[in-house]
KOLTI-256217 format. One record per atom (N, C-alpha, C): x, y, z. Coordinates in steps of 0.05 Angstrom, whole numbers, padded with zeros to 5 digits, always signed. Example, Ala and Ser with C-alpha at 12.3 -4.5 7.8 and 13.67 -1.06 7.14 Angstrom:
2
+00264-00114+00156 +00246-00090+00156 +00264-00066+00156 +00257-00045+00142 +00273-00021+00143 +00258+00001+00157 
This chain:
251
-00108-00110+00080 -00074-00104+00070 -00089-00115+00038 -00110-00105+00033 -00108-00103+00001 -00103-00079+00003 -00080-00069-00036 -00087-00049-00037 -00120-00033-00046 -00131-00011-00049 -00139+00004-00053 -00148+00024-00061 -00143+00037-00094 -00135+00055-00117 -00162+00063-00113 -00158+00097-00097 -00184+00120-00105 -00183+00126-00132 -00207+00126-00149 -00220+00134-00178 -00229+00165-00171 -00199+00181-00190 -00222+00192-00186 -00227+00217-00211 -00211+00209-00230 -00229+00216-00255 -00223+00198-00278 -00252+00178-00276 -00239+00156-00304 -00233+00157-00318 -00238+00184-00336 -00228+00192-00358 -00217+00200-00377 -00194+00201-00344 -00151+00213-00350 -00146+00192-00378 -00148+00202-00394 -00129+00183-00419 -00094+00170-00412 -00076+00184-00390 -00054+00183-00377 -00061+00151-00352 -00092+00162-00342 -00096+00135-00319 -00082+00100-00316 -00061+00099-00353 -00051+00065-00340 -00032+00068-00343 -00020+00102-00360 +00006+00106-00347 +00026+00103-00335 +00000+00124-00316 +00008+00141-00289 +00012+00108-00276 -00007+00087-00268 -00003+00066-00261 +00016+00047-00261 +00019+00049-00291 +00051+00025-00289 +00070+00042-00284 +00076+00069-00281 +00105+00087-00273 +00101+00085-00242 +00080+00064-00228 +00083+00074-00204 +00088+00039-00196 +00082+00022-00206 +00079+00002-00214 +00116-00013-00215 +00124+00005-00228 +00157+00010-00236 +00171+00008-00223 +00162+00020-00206 +00181+00031-00188 +00188+00001-00162 +00161+00005-00162 +00183-00027-00153 +00164-00059-00161 +00173-00065-00177 +00159-00084-00196 +00154-00119-00191 +00172-00126-00176 +00167-00138-00149 +00148-00142-00129 +00149-00117-00122 +00138-00119-00095 +00101-00123-00103 +00098-00109-00128 +00065-00092-00131 +00063-00123-00156 +00079-00137-00166 +00073-00153-00185 +00045-00166-00172 +00034-00168-00187 +00006-00193-00178 -00004-00193-00156 -00013-00165-00151 -00032-00155-00135 -00052-00143-00131 -00067-00160-00119 -00109-00152-00125 -00118-00120-00112 -00124-00108-00130 -00127-00081-00126 -00158-00077-00128 -00163-00058-00095 -00202-00049-00115 -00206-00034-00108 -00222-00013-00119 -00230+00008-00135 -00245+00022-00120 -00236+00040-00098 -00244+00060-00088 -00279+00080-00100 -00301+00084-00098 -00312+00105-00114 -00335+00108-00098 -00325+00127-00080 -00327+00141-00059 -00333+00170-00068 -00307+00175-00083 -00303+00208-00091 -00324+00206-00125 -00330+00187-00139 -00349+00191-00152 -00376+00189-00148 -00372+00174-00125 -00406+00165-00114 -00411+00203-00104 -00403+00219-00094 -00407+00253-00088 -00407+00272-00114 -00397+00260-00138 -00414+00279-00167 -00439+00280-00166 -00436+00302-00174 -00471+00319-00165 -00492+00294-00192 -00469+00276-00218 -00492+00263-00222 -00463+00248-00229 -00457+00225-00216 -00442+00202-00221 -00434+00199-00257 -00408+00199-00261 -00402+00193-00288 -00411+00166-00295 -00420+00158-00324 -00412+00116-00336 -00387+00113-00335 -00380+00094-00319 -00350+00079-00320 -00342+00058-00340 -00329+00052-00349 -00325+00031-00366 -00297+00014-00345 -00322-00012-00332 -00296-00017-00309 -00288-00040-00330 -00297-00042-00350 -00273-00067-00361 -00244-00055-00377 -00247-00025-00383 -00224-00016-00386 -00212-00017-00375 -00214-00009-00352 -00203+00002-00329 -00189-00020-00312 -00206-00052-00309 -00185-00067-00306 -00165-00085-00334 -00168-00074-00348 -00149-00077-00375 -00123-00070-00373 -00138-00039-00363 -00109-00024-00362 -00090-00032-00332 -00108-00022-00309 -00091-00048-00279 -00088-00077-00291 -00094-00088-00314 -00081-00116-00313 -00056-00108-00329 -00058-00093-00350 -00024-00085-00361 -00005-00079-00345 -00014-00058-00319 +00015-00056-00301 +00017-00074-00289 -00003-00100-00288 +00011-00124-00280 -00005-00121-00248 -00029-00102-00245 -00039-00107-00211 -00067-00133-00233 -00079-00141-00202 -00106-00150-00205 -00138-00135-00198 -00148-00128-00214 -00176-00113-00198 -00183-00133-00197 -00200-00127-00171 -00221-00151-00160 -00237-00135-00145 -00252-00117-00152 -00273-00106-00141 -00267-00082-00132 -00299-00072-00128 -00308-00028-00126 -00304-00036-00087 -00317-00015-00079 -00329-00014-00051 -00332+00022-00065 -00357+00032-00047 -00368+00058-00028 -00376+00071-00055 -00383+00061-00078 -00402+00063-00092 -00429+00058-00093 -00441+00083-00109 -00472+00092-00116 -00490+00062-00120 -00501+00059-00120 -00523+00026-00141 -00516+00023-00167 -00520+00054-00185 -00510+00046-00205 -00490+00044-00214 -00456+00044-00194 -00442+00042-00210 -00434+00025-00192 -00440+00013-00171 -00430-00019-00157 -00450-00046-00186 -00481-00043-00189 -00484-00051-00217 -00478-00058-00232 -00459-00033-00236 -00438-00036-00272 -00406-00040-00280 -00406-00038-00243 -00381-00059-00242 -00389-00094-00239 -00415-00097-00226 -00407-00128-00228 -00420-00140-00253 -00433-00117-00275 -00436-00131-00309 -00409-00134-00319 -00394-00106-00302 -00359-00131-00307 -00339-00146-00297 -00359-00156-00281 -00348-00175-00274 -00328-00179-00243 -00338-00157-00234 -00318-00143-00203 -00343-00150-00180 -00325-00157-00161 -00340-00161-00133 -00343-00132-00122 -00369-00134-00112 -00376-00110-00092 -00366-00112-00065 -00346-00089-00062 -00333-00105-00020 -00359-00077+00004 -00351-00095+00020 -00365-00069+00045 -00346-00053+00038 -00350-00021+00053 -00345+00000+00062 -00318-00006+00076 -00289-00005+00069 -00274+00004+00095 -00271+00009+00119 -00299+00026+00127 -00294+00036+00150 -00308+00020+00177 -00301+00012+00206 -00311+00012+00209 -00332+00007+00213 -00360-00028+00218 -00385-00009+00224 -00396+00004+00261 -00409+00023+00255 -00408+00039+00274 -00403+00060+00285 -00378+00059+00252 -00369+00093+00265 -00374+00105+00229 -00390+00106+00223 -00407+00110+00202 -00402+00150+00193 -00412+00155+00215 -00402+00188+00229 -00375+00191+00230 -00368+00176+00229 -00337+00189+00240 -00321+00202+00233 -00291+00227+00242 -00286+00242+00215 -00266+00223+00204 -00261+00234+00189 -00245+00222+00156 -00244+00250+00139 -00213+00239+00124 -00203+00259+00103 -00216+00263+00078 -00227+00284+00080 -00239+00295+00057 -00236+00290+00031 -00248+00285+00021 -00239+00290-00011 -00248+00312-00031 -00230+00326-00054 -00247+00354-00061 -00255+00339-00078 -00265+00368-00084 -00303+00376-00102 -00291+00370-00128 -00302+00350-00141 -00306+00348-00168 -00307+00378-00175 -00293+00396-00198 -00296+00418-00211 -00300+00399-00243 -00292+00416-00264 -00290+00415-00290 -00263+00399-00295 -00248+00407-00285 -00214+00383-00285 -00213+00370-00262 -00226+00354-00255 -00213+00338-00233 -00184+00334-00226 -00179+00323-00207 -00145+00322-00195 -00146+00296-00214 -00118+00297-00217 -00112+00263-00223 -00106+00242-00208 -00114+00215-00207 -00118+00192-00188 -00093+00201-00166 -00096+00187-00146 -00062+00178-00123 -00073+00150-00139 -00034+00153-00126 -00034+00117-00133 -00028+00099-00107 -00018+00086-00109 -00032+00065-00088 -00011+00041-00078 +00004+00047-00053 +00023+00024-00051 +00029+00009-00025 +00002-00007-00027 +00008-00028-00002 +00018-00055-00016 +00034-00079+00008 +00026-00091-00004 +00014-00115-00008 +00003-00135-00024 -00003-00154-00031 -00016-00172-00003 -00039-00186-00009 -00046-00198+00022 -00029-00214+00029 -00033-00232+00052 -00015-00260+00052 -00051-00283+00049 -00036-00307+00039 -00051-00324+00030 -00072-00336+00051 -00104-00337+00044 -00119-00345+00058 -00135-00327+00083 -00128-00295+00068 -00131-00282+00091 -00137-00259+00078 -00175-00241+00078 -00170-00212+00065 -00178-00205+00097 -00170-00188+00109 -00179-00162+00124 -00188-00146+00107 -00202-00131+00121 -00213-00109+00102 -00200-00090+00080 -00205-00064+00073 -00178-00059+00060 -00173-00038+00071 -00155-00026+00051 -00143-00002+00071 -00127+00019+00056 -00143+00047+00048 -00133+00068+00038 -00100+00066+00033 -00092+00075+00016 -00055+00065+00010 -00044+00101+00014 -00033+00091+00031 -00011+00130+00024 +00006+00134+00013 +00010+00161+00008 +00027+00184-00009 +00046+00173-00010 +00056+00167-00020 +00078+00168-00033 +00098+00205-00018 +00116+00209-00004 +00114+00222+00011 +00144+00238+00002 +00167+00219-00006 +00192+00222-00027 +00205+00196-00029 +00218+00214-00053 +00231+00185-00073 +00260+00190-00082 +00285+00178-00068 +00308+00180-00057 +00323+00160-00086 +00333+00165-00098 +00354+00149-00110 +00384+00146-00105 +00395+00122-00102 +00413+00124-00107 +00436+00124-00078 +00427+00122-00072 +00435+00131-00042 +00420+00131-00014 +00442+00129+00009 +00432+00120+00031 +00414+00150+00050 +00388+00144+00054 +00376+00155+00058 +00367+00159+00096 +00371+00177+00104 +00367+00178+00132 +00351+00204+00137 +00331+00192+00158 +00300+00205+00157 +00307+00211+00178 +00305+00228+00201 +00297+00236+00226 +00278+00246+00239 +00250+00253+00225 +00229+00254+00237 +00220+00232+00249 +00194+00228+00257 +00178+00201+00252 +00170+00201+00237 +00155+00180+00224 +00141+00172+00203 +00120+00177+00200 +00077+00183+00197 +00064+00187+00212 +00049+00171+00192 +00024+00171+00203 +00003+00154+00199 -00003+00159+00171 -00002+00141+00150 -00016+00151+00118 +00011+00152+00106 +00039+00160+00116 +00056+00162+00106 +00069+00148+00099 +00087+00150+00079 +00100+00129+00064 +00135+00143+00052 +00161+00124+00064 +00184+00135+00047 +00188+00103+00031 +00199+00119+00009 +00212+00095-00020 +00246+00109-00022 +00266+00084-00007 +00295+00094-00019 +00304+00077-00037 +00299+00097-00064 +00305+00068-00087 +00328+00069-00088 +00334+00038-00100 +00372+00038-00093 +00389+00045-00077 +00373+00043-00057 +00387+00050-00033 +00378+00040-00011 +00392+00055+00016 +00386+00034+00045 +00370+00066+00056 +00347+00059+00081 +00344+00082+00087 +00355+00069+00122 +00349+00094+00130 +00360+00091+00154 +00340+00111+00167 +00321+00098+00184 +00290+00120+00196 +00297+00121+00230 +00315+00147+00236 +00320+00158+00265 +00306+00158+00288 +00279+00153+00282 +00256+00149+00297 +00234+00134+00292 +00217+00138+00294 +00192+00111+00301 +00165+00111+00291 +00165+00089+00268 +00151+00096+00245 +00124+00081+00258 +00104+00097+00259 +00087+00095+00275 +00056+00084+00251 +00027+00069+00272 +00015+00054+00259 +00008+00071+00233 +00004+00046+00205 +00001+00074+00182 +00015+00075+00165 +00045+00079+00180 +00060+00091+00164 +00082+00077+00152 +00090+00073+00128 +00102+00056+00106 +00133+00071+00096 +00146+00061+00108 +00182+00062+00093 +00199+00032+00089 +00191+00046+00052 +00212+00013+00032 +00239+00023+00018 +00259+00008+00025 +00278+00016+00009 +00288-00012-00008 +00291+00000-00041 +00310-00023-00043 +00341-00045-00046 +00348-00036-00013 +00362-00034+00001 +00359-00051+00031 +00376-00043+00050 +00375-00049+00062 +00343-00027+00086 +00335-00042+00107 +00322-00016+00138 +00325-00031+00148 +00331+00005+00167 +00343+00003+00195 +00327+00023+00204 +00320+00006+00219 +00295+00026+00248 +00302+00031+00264 +00309+00056+00284 +00332+00064+00306 +00308+00063+00325 +00273+00074+00314 +00261+00086+00336 +00245+00051+00336 +00207+00064+00352 +00203+00034+00348 +00187+00039+00320 +00190+00008+00312 +00170+00004+00288 +00152-00012+00303 +00117+00019+00295 +00090+00007+00280 +00073-00008+00266 +00091+00014+00243 +00075+00013+00213 +00087-00020+00197 +00091-00009+00180 +00086-00028+00152 +00129-00025+00151 +00139-00047+00142 +00183-00049+00135 +00188-00071+00118 +00191-00052+00087 +00184-00067+00064 +00224-00061+00052 +00230-00078+00060 +00268-00076+00062 +00275-00103+00014 +00288-00092+00005 +00293-00109-00007 +00265-00110-00035 +00251-00080-00036 +00233-00080-00054 +00230-00093-00075 +00260-00079-00094 +00260-00088-00118 +00260-00122-00120 +00261-00139-00106 +00289-00153-00103 +00296-00172-00095 +00325-00155-00081 +00337-00155-00063 +00345-00186-00044 +00342-00206-00047 +00346-00225-00031 +00358-00223-00011 +00384-00206-00017 +00406-00189+00010 +00404-00180+00025 +00388-00165+00015 +00374-00140+00040 +00359-00156+00065 +00371-00131+00085 +00373-00135+00105 +00340-00114+00118 +00335-00121+00141 +00310-00112+00153 +00314-00103+00189 +00332-00077+00197 +00337-00077+00226 +00320-00060+00244 +00318-00057+00260 +00295-00054+00289 +00301-00046+00319 +00295-00026+00317 +00302-00029+00348 +00282-00034+00366 +00265-00028+00363 +00234-00031+00380 +00220-00042+00368 +00216-00076+00363 +00202-00092+00338 +00172-00096+00352 +00150-00080+00328 +00107-00077+00345 +00109-00071+00319 +00114-00079+00292 +00094-00093+00263 +00071-00087+00255 +00060-00065+00242 +00042-00089+00222 +00044-00100+00203 +00071-00104+00197 +00085-00118+00162 +00107-00101+00161 +00128-00128+00147 +00147-00131+00158 +00157-00147+00135 +00168-00149+00109 +00175-00154+00086 +00199-00146+00073 +00219-00174+00069 +00231-00167+00044 +00231-00193+00016 +00241-00176-00006 +00245-00177-00036 +00211-00203-00040 +00196-00191-00034 +00154-00201-00042 +00157-00231-00005 +00175-00229+00010 +00171-00242+00034 +00157-00233+00049 +00141-00237+00070 +00128-00219+00085 +00117-00223+00100 +00108-00218+00132 +00091-00240+00152 +00077-00214+00165 +00044-00207+00167 +00038-00187+00185 +00037-00197+00217 +00036-00174+00228 +00030-00177+00259 +00031-00202+00271 +00001-00209+00263 -00010-00238+00276 -00001-00261+00269 +00022-00259+00247 +00043-00279+00243 +00067-00283+00259 +00066-00267+00274 +00100-00260+00287 +00107-00265+00306 +00112-00288+00321 +00115-00287+00347 +00116-00272+00369 +00101-00282+00397 +00099-00254+00406 +00121-00253+00430 +00140-00256+00420 +00159-00260+00449 +00187-00245+00433 +00185-00226+00409 +00191-00209+00394 +00181-00184+00388 +00171-00179+00409 +00150-00158+00412 +00168-00144+00430 +00168-00121+00414 +00180-00100+00440 +00221-00101+00434 +00223-00127+00425 +00251-00134+00422 +00272-00117+00402 +00299-00129+00406 +00316-00115+00370 +00320-00144+00357 +00313-00138+00330 +00313-00154+00329 +00320-00144+00290 +00330-00165+00280 +00348-00173+00250 +00325-00191+00240 +00328-00189+00211 +00304-00193+00189 +00323-00200+00167 +00328-00233+00166 +00343-00242+00127 +00326-00264+00125 +00327-00269+00101 +00316-00289+00081 +00343-00312+00077 +00332-00332+00102 +00339-00353+00088 +00327-00387+00080 +00336-00408+00062 +00308-00417+00053 +00294-00413+00045 +00300-00388+00024 +00260-00382+00018 +00247-00383+00042 +00247-00366+00069 +00231-00355+00084 +00252-00331+00096 +00232-00319+00116 +00248-00302+00130 +00251-00306+00155 +00278-00303+00163 +00285-00306+00187 +00283-00295+00207 +00288-00297+00241 +00290-00271+00255 +00304-00273+00282 +00327-00258+00275 +00345-00256+00287 +00328-00242+00322 +00347-00240+00334 +00334-00234+00367 +00367-00208+00378 +00358-00188+00363 +00398-00179+00373 +00398-00172+00397 +00431-00171+00408 +00436-00158+00432 +00452-00137+00443 
């Protein structure tokens, strides 16, 4: 559940500006979230560049996030990160699957592509599951209810800004749906669902078949193994009461 930011080009002058713009979409959702820098793309360069990890950490802190470490770097990059006070995390891939197929990164060229923005929720206290690469935002909607008829795929993220989100199909594992207002999922919820992403504590979350990886309203959240097993597969409504998430089984 730790947010992973894949570093594509450490020399981009607008890195901090792009990251701050991303965080501003849902400030309460991202505030003080820990970040791990994924260096795998840089490690594939013919000559991995020198990276000013102290400056990167300062840019990330200015955006309201906390850089805690790196992963998938060369020994040279990892040592440089350690000198800047960052931890070195193991690869996010499970043991025994080093040769498993994965989505390739673009090969570096004279002008590397811009960094990908990250979007996963902050981790629960006392837990440190393995990092997961953040999905790419597919669409951003302003000021109206959005109805999504197709299933939400793994790695896909849909964010309804300033409005409600209605998903008619399934949210698959690894998919994320977010809204500043309410979230309705009329299929199975197997991924993540976040209502009140900008801090609206009156927002609610409704699900027809409940089996999520994570649910959250206005910064309060629970992950899968913190949810009562008798709610799995049921029709569930979620709200905030007395500064806690309340799960109601719907008839």
